[in-house]
C-alpha positions in Angstrom: -18.9 8.6 19.2 -19.4 7.6 23.3 -22.5 9.4 24.0 -24.3 9.5 19.9 -25.1 7.5 17.4 -25.4 8.7 13.4 -28.7 7.7 13.0 -28.8 9.2 9.5 -26.0 11.1 7.1 -26.5 12.8 3.3 -24.1 14.3 0.7 -25.7 17.0 -1.0 -23.5 17.6 -3.6 -23.2 21.2 -4.6 -21.7 24.2 -7.0 -22.9 26.7 -5.2 -22.9 27.2 -1.4 -25.7 26.0 0.5 -24.9 25.5 3.8 -26.1 28.2 5.6 -29.9 28.3 3.7 -30.0 24.8 4.9 -29.1 25.9 8.6 -32.3 28.4 8.4 -34.6 26.1 6.7 -33.6 23.2 9.1 -33.6 25.8 12.4 -37.4 25.4 12.7 -37.8 21.8 12.8 -34.9 20.6 15.5 -32.6 21.7 18.3 -29.1 23.3 17.4 -25.7 23.2 19.0 -24.6 26.3 19.2 -21.6 27.3 17.5 -20.9 23.9 15.9 -19.3 24.2 12.3 -20.8 28.0 11.7 -17.8 29.9 12.2 -17.8 30.3 8.2 -22.3 31.0 8.4 -24.5 33.5 9.9 -26.8 31.3 11.0 -26.1 29.9 15.4 -24.9 26.3 14.2 -24.5 23.1 11.5 -25.4 20.8 13.9 -29.3 19.6 14.5 -30.6 17.2 16.9 -34.1 16.0 16.1 -34.8 13.9 19.1 -37.0 10.5 18.6 -38.4 11.1 15.4 -35.1 11.3 12.8 -34.8 14.3 10.1 -36.6 12.0 7.2 -39.3 13.6 6.1 -38.7 17.3 6.8 -35.2 17.1 5.5 -36.5 14.8 2.2 -38.8 17.9 1.8 -36.4 20.6 3.1 -33.9 19.0 -0.2 -36.4 19.0 -2.2 -37.4 22.2 -2.2 -34.0 23.7 -2.0 -34.3 21.7 -5.7 -30.6 19.9 -4.8 -29.8 16.9 -5.6 -29.0 14.5 -2.2 -28.5 11.3 -1.3 -28.9 9.0 1.6 -25.9 7.3 2.9 -27.3 3.8 5.1 -23.5 2.4 5.2 -19.5 3.8 5.4 -18.9 2.0 2.7 -21.3 3.8 0.0 -19.5 7.3 0.6 -16.4 5.8 -0.1 -18.1 3.9 -3.2 -20.0 7.3 -4.0 -18.4 9.0 -7.5 -19.3 12.2 -9.4 -21.3 10.2 -12.2 -23.2 8.9 -9.5 -25.3 12.2 -9.1 -27.4 12.1 -12.2 -29.2 9.3 -10.7 -29.9 11.0 -6.7 -33.2 12.7 -5.8 -33.6 16.2 -7.3 
C-alpha cells in the first residue's frame, strides 16, 4: 500500500450472505470506490473511504443493528489466531 493504509479491519462471520446489506448501510456514511469487490452484488462497491473519521462508531451501530457477531482486528496476528469457537465471545 503505497498511498493508503489500513486503519481498521473487522471479521464478521456469518452463515448468510450479508455483504450487500452491509454495503448499502455503509453507503450513506462514507465515500465508496466504485466497482471495487462488487461484481457479484447489486451495490456499486465494497470498499469505503471514511476520510479522517475512523468508521468505528458508525460501523458498530450498523453491525449491531444487523444483529451480527463481529470482532475488530488490531493486528495481523489476531487473524492468524482466529478460531471458529471464538465467535461465542464476540460482540453482538
